[in-house]
N, C-alpha and C positions, 0 to 999 in steps of 0.2 A: 769387728769390734762393736759392741752394743752400746748405744747411747741411751741416756735416761730420758724420761718423758718431758723433763724441763729442757728448754733450749740451752745447750752448752755454749758458753761464751769463750771466745778465743780472739786471736789477732795475729797479724803479721808482725811478729815481735822483732824482726830485723829492722823495723822502722824505729824501734827504741835504741837498738845497738846491734852490730853484727856479731858481738860476742855472745855465745850461747849462755854463759853464766849470767850476763846482764839481761838477756831475754827472759830467763827463768826468774830472775829477781823482779823484773817488771810485772810479770804475771802473778807472782806471789803477792806483790803489793796490791794487786787488783783482786786477789782471792780467786784466781782462775787456775785450773789445773791443766787446761788445754793450751797448745801452741800451734800456730800455723808456721811451718818451716819453709823458708824460701832461700835466704842467704845466711851463710856462716863464714867465719874467718878461716882462710886456708893456712897452710904452714908458714907462709910469708906474712900473715896478718892481714891479707887482703880479702874483702868480701867477695864470695863466689856463690853462685847458685849451687844448691846441694848436689845436683846432678853432676856438677863438674868437680866435685871433691873426690879424693881417693876413697875407696870403699872402707878402708881402715878408719879414716876419720869419721865417716858416717856411722860406723858401728860404735865408735867411742862416744859420739854424740848421742846415739840411741841409749847407750848405757847411762850416760849422765842424766838424760831426761827421766829414765826409769828410776834412777837413784833419788831424784828429786820428787818422786811420786807424781810425775806429770805424764802427759801423753800427747801425741801428735794428732791434731785434727786434720788440717789441710797440708798437702805437699804442693808448694807453689812452683810448679814446673814452668819451663819456657816452651813447652810443646805447642807448636802452631801459633806462637804469639806474633806481635806486630813486627818483630825482627826477622820473621820467617816468611818470605814471599812464597806464593804457591808455585812459582816458577823454579824454585830451587829443587835439586834432585830429591826424590822421595827417600833416597838412602839416608839423607840427613835426619829425617824423622825416625827411621828404623834404628839408626845408630844411637840416637838420643834415648829412644825407648829402651834399648838394651842396657843402657847405663842407668836409666831412671828406675826401672822395675825392681832390681834387687835393693836399691837404696830406699825406695818407698816401703818395701817389705821389711827391711831392717828397722826402719823407724816406726813400723806398724801404723802407718798413716790411715786415717779413716777414708780420705778421698784424695784424688790427684786433680789439681786445677789444670785444665787445658784450654786452648783457644782454636779458632778456625782459620788461621793464617792471615797475613797482612792484606790490606786492601790495595789493589793496583791503582795507579793514577786514574783520575776520573776519565771515563771514556774508553778505557781498556776493558776487555772481558773479565768477568769475575771467575771464570772457570769453575763454576759450581760443582760439576760432576767430579772433577779431580779433588776438590776439597772434601766432598762427601766420601769419596773412595778412601782418601787418607784417614779421615776421621773414623771410618768403619774399621780400619786396621788398628788404629790407636785403641778404640773401644774394645775390640776383640782381644788384643794382647793384654790390655790392662785387666779386663774381667777374667781372662784365663789365669791371670796371676793373682786373683783375689783382690784386685784394687778397683775402686769406684771412680771412673773418670767423670768429671763434672766440667761443663763448658761455661766460661765466664763471658758476659756481654761487654767485652772491652773493644779496643780498636781493631776489630777483625770482622770477618763476614757476618758472624752471628750477632755482632754489635751494631749492625746497620739498622736493624729494626725488628719488631716482633714478627713480621711476615717472613723475613729471612731466617729467623730462629725457628719458626714453625716448619719451614721447608727443610731446614737442616735436620730437625728431629724426625720428620717423616722419612728422610733418606738415610738416617744413621740409627738403626735400631739399638736400643739399650743405652742411648745417650741421655743424660740428665743435666740439670743446669745449676749454676751459681748465678744469683742476680746481685749485681753491684748497684747500690743506690745513687751513685754519682756519675757512672760512666756514660749516661745518655745526656747529661747536662752540657749544653753549649758544644755541640758538634759543629764542625766548620763547613761541611758540605751537605748537599741534599742526598738523601738515600737513593738507592737505585730504582725506586718506584716513583721518584720525583717529589717525595715528601720531605719536609724539613726535618733535620735531626732534632731541632729544638721543639720537640713535642713533650707533653707531660710524661714524667717518669712513670706515673701510675698507669698510663695507657699500656706501656710496654709490659710492666709487671703484671697487670691484670690479665693480659692476653696469654702469658706464659706461666702463670703462677702454679698451675697444676704439675708442671715439670720441674719446678725449682725445689732443690733439696737444701740449699745453704744460702744465707744472705751474707753479703759483704757490705759493711757499713763505712761509707765515706760520704762527704757532702761537699758541694761547692756551688759557687755563684756562676751566673752567666758570663762573668768576666774571667772565669777559669781560676778563681782563687779558692783553694781548698779551705774549709772552715770547720768549726765545731759541729758535731752531729745535731741536725735539726735547725741550723742557722743558715743553710743554703737553700737551693732549689731542687734538691734531690727527693723531696717528699718523704723524707726519712720516717717521720713520725707516722704518717698514714700507712706506709708500707709495713713498718714494724708492728703497728697495731693490728693490721690484718694478719700478719704472720703469727702473732701470739694467740689469735683466735683459732688456730688449727688444733685439732685434737692432740697431736703430738708435734709441736713446732720443732723444726730442725735447727741445726747449729747456726750461730751468728758470730761472725768474725769482724773485728774492726780492721780497717786498712786506711789510717788517717791521711797519708800523703801530705803531711804538714811541712815537710822539709823545704818545700818551695817558699815557705813563709819565714825561713831562717833569717834573722836580721843580718844585714850586710856586714856589720862590724864584727860579727862572730865567725864569718867565713874563713878568716885567716888564722883562727885559733881553734885547732881541732878539738882540744880538750873542752873548751866552752861550748863548741858546737855540739859535741856528743852529749854534754850535760843538758843542753836545750832540747835536743831531740828526745832524750830519755824522759825528761820532765813533761814534755808535751804529749808524748805517747801515753804515759800513765794518766795524765789529766784527761786526755781524750777518752780513755777507758772509763774513768770515773764519771765523766759527763754522760757517757752512754748508759752506764748503770743507773744514773739518776733519771735519765729519760725513761728507762724501763720501769723504774719504781713509780713514776707518775702514772704509768699505764696500768699498774696492778689494781 
């Protein structure tokens, strides 16, 4: 899929609502034709990662997206995420890949978000070579299927710091990156080189920027409260300003994570809670668009 020279804007629309129709509606309000697909409602009405949905439902969703004149940017997989320790059998990864690939192809996703497996308890070995071996297999299978695998700097090996990310890139040919602007804010443990996680976001981004294809926009404070873009300590504006200076800036997706701020009085009222999430997702997108307009 060919992207335009202007950065496509998208977002993890399941944070607005797990209903695909509501996700499409939210992005129409924002004037965006791209969607990042992660969770959708299953036949029982429960949110599920798209990899865990029946293929028939994924195909129906792909048709609905096409009929709405929209397209899928990111496929938010669970491959190698913080729920997958490196000690689990590698067959788990292969089985997930075999389900993921035809679904991502049906949705015509521009890229597949992956991670580099959960961190072990502090003091236990990282098993770097096993991580790299599994990542090489993920990259090979995805690229053979015409899919672009991109690693996100979340709570996994590659999220430890830029040194670990660079080592991973050296050992996994063909791997490229997603950089999330809040994932490095207020980490709880020192990284494996003895440095604090609480280092400026810019330092991490600056060291790996050459390998970053997509930005994820979220922001938060050191107290771990997610907030509007540009109001936390993710150095969102500085990173986005640099991104826009590229000759062909890549896609940008919002991932607000504001659900943790849901007022307690709404938690027992699903309808009001859903309305709050939808309104805050759309408002987040509007605020990010305003942030971009100030940089024009």
